[in-house]
C-alpha positions as CSV (number, residue, x, y, z in Angstrom):
1,M,-12.4,-16.4,17.0
2,S,-9.7,-14.8,14.8
3,V,-8.3,-11.3,14.4
4,T,-6.5,-9.8,11.4
5,T,-4.8,-6.5,10.9
6,T,-4.9,-4.5,7.6
7,T,-2.8,-1.5,6.7
8,H,-5.1,1.5,6.2
9,L,-3.5,4.3,4.2
10,N,-4.7,7.9,4.3
11,F,-4.4,10.2,1.3
12,R,-5.6,13.6,0.3
13,G,-7.2,13.0,-3.1
14,D,-5.0,10.1,-4.3
15,A,-6.7,7.1,-2.7
16,R,-8.4,5.8,-5.9
17,A,-5.2,6.1,-7.9
18,A,-3.2,4.4,-5.1
19,L,-5.8,1.5,-5.0
20,D,-5.6,1.1,-8.8
21,Y,-1.8,1.0,-8.5
22,Y,-1.7,-1.5,-5.7
23,Q,-4.2,-3.7,-7.7
24,S,-1.9,-3.6,-10.7
25,V,1.0,-4.8,-8.5
26,F,-0.7,-7.3,-6.2
27,G,-3.9,-8.3,-8.1
28,G,-7.2,-8.7,-6.4
29,R,-10.5,-6.8,-6.3
30,I,-11.0,-3.1,-5.6
31,T,-13.9,-1.7,-3.6
32,A,-14.1,2.1,-3.5
33,V,-16.9,4.1,-2.0
34,T,-16.9,7.9,-2.6
35,Y,-18.2,10.7,-0.6
36,K,-20.8,11.1,-3.3
37,D,-21.8,7.5,-3.0
38,M,-22.3,8.0,0.8
39,G,-24.3,11.3,0.3
40,N,-21.7,13.0,2.4
41,I,-20.4,15.8,0.2
42,R,-19.0,18.8,2.1
43,N,-16.8,20.0,-0.7
44,E,-17.9,19.5,-4.4
45,N,-14.3,19.2,-5.4
46,E,-14.0,16.1,-3.2
47,A,-17.2,14.3,-4.2
48,D,-15.4,11.6,-6.0
49,W,-12.7,11.1,-3.3
50,V,-12.7,7.7,-1.5
51,V,-14.3,7.6,1.9
52,W,-13.6,3.9,2.1
53,G,-11.7,1.6,-0.2
54,E,-9.7,-1.6,-0.3
55,V,-7.8,-4.0,-2.5
56,V,-8.2,-7.7,-1.5
57,G,-6.3,-10.4,-3.2
58,D,-6.8,-14.1,-3.3
59,N,-3.2,-14.5,-2.2
60,G,-3.9,-12.8,1.2
61,F,-2.9,-9.2,0.2
62,H,-5.2,-6.6,1.8
63,V,-4.8,-2.8,2.0
64,M,-7.3,-0.1,2.7
65,A,-7.3,3.5,1.6
66,Y,-9.2,6.7,2.4
67,D,-9.1,10.4,1.3
68,V,-9.0,12.6,4.3
69,P,-11.3,15.5,3.5
70,S,-9.9,19.1,3.4
71,Q,-11.8,20.1,6.6
72,L,-9.7,17.6,8.6
73,P,-6.0,17.9,9.3
74,W,-3.7,15.6,7.4
75,D,0.0,15.5,7.0
76,Q,1.8,12.6,5.3
77,G,4.7,13.1,7.7
78,S,8.2,11.6,7.5
79,N,8.5,7.8,7.9
80,P,5.2,7.5,9.8
81,F,4.9,3.8,8.8
82,F,6.2,1.1,6.4
83,V,4.0,-1.5,4.7
84,S,5.7,-4.9,5.0
85,V,5.2,-7.6,2.4
86,R,6.7,-10.9,3.5
87,G,6.7,-14.2,1.7
88,D,8.5,-17.4,1.4
89,D,9.0,-17.5,-2.3
90,T,11.9,-15.5,-3.8
91,D,10.3,-15.4,-7.3
92,E,7.0,-14.1,-6.0
93,I,8.6,-11.4,-3.9
94,S,11.0,-10.4,-6.7
95,A,8.0,-10.1,-9.1
96,L,6.1,-7.8,-6.7
97,W,9.3,-5.8,-6.2
98,Q,9.7,-5.2,-9.9
99,K,6.1,-4.0,-10.3
100,L,6.4,-1.6,-7.3
101,E,9.8,-0.4,-8.5
102,A,8.4,0.2,-12.0
103,G,5.9,2.8,-10.8
104,E,6.8,6.3,-12.2
105,G,8.3,8.2,-9.3
106,S,9.2,5.1,-7.2
107,A,12.5,5.6,-5.3
108,V,14.6,2.6,-4.0
109,A,16.0,3.1,-0.5
110,Q,17.5,-0.4,-0.3
111,P,17.7,-2.6,-3.4
112,L,16.1,-6.0,-3.2
113,E,19.0,-8.4,-2.4
114,A,20.3,-10.8,0.2
115,S,20.8,-9.4,3.6
116,Q,22.2,-10.6,6.9
117,W,18.7,-11.5,8.1
118,A,16.8,-12.6,5.0
119,P,17.4,-14.3,1.6
120,L,15.9,-11.1,0.0
121,Y,15.2,-7.7,1.5
122,G,14.4,-4.4,-0.1
123,M,12.8,-1.0,0.7
124,L,11.3,1.5,-1.7
125,T,8.9,4.4,-1.7
126,D,6.1,4.3,-4.2
127,P,4.7,7.1,-6.3
128,F,2.2,7.9,-3.5
129,G,4.8,8.4,-0.8
130,V,4.2,5.0,0.8
131,T,7.3,3.1,1.9
132,W,7.3,-0.6,1.2
133,V,9.5,-3.3,2.8
134,L,9.6,-6.6,0.9
135,D,11.4,-9.6,2.2
136,V,11.6,-13.4,2.1
137,A,11.0,-14.8,5.5
138,A,13.9,-16.7,7.2
139,P,13.8,-18.4,10.6
140,Y,15.3,-16.3,13.4
141,N,17.8,-18.3,15.4
142,G,18.5,-15.7,18.2
């Protein structure tokens, strides 16, 4: 038996746009089911919001997204999580970084560059308020 974990991002009306953006960066296939699709419309303005969505890439990338309906509490908070993308190819990580950084409204917290612990490491917040950490894996020698 095997177990995997997947980052599940919660939004308030931006899940579809976020999934489209992540697909443009990482590739893969989008699945998005709306409240209308589920027959679970409590607010007509939210009928096309995503009740369950994901992007799955052939390269192993997987992220899920959901729009929290207005009758439930939701607060994006400050630094509630980071999404970490780690690889072993500097060209691949650099290309993903460039796509994330190019998003209108992205803000770089730490430029992608060599660090004490990795050949490449960088942190940025995307247009949807999600903080991404990208790095190239290096062995830890304690």
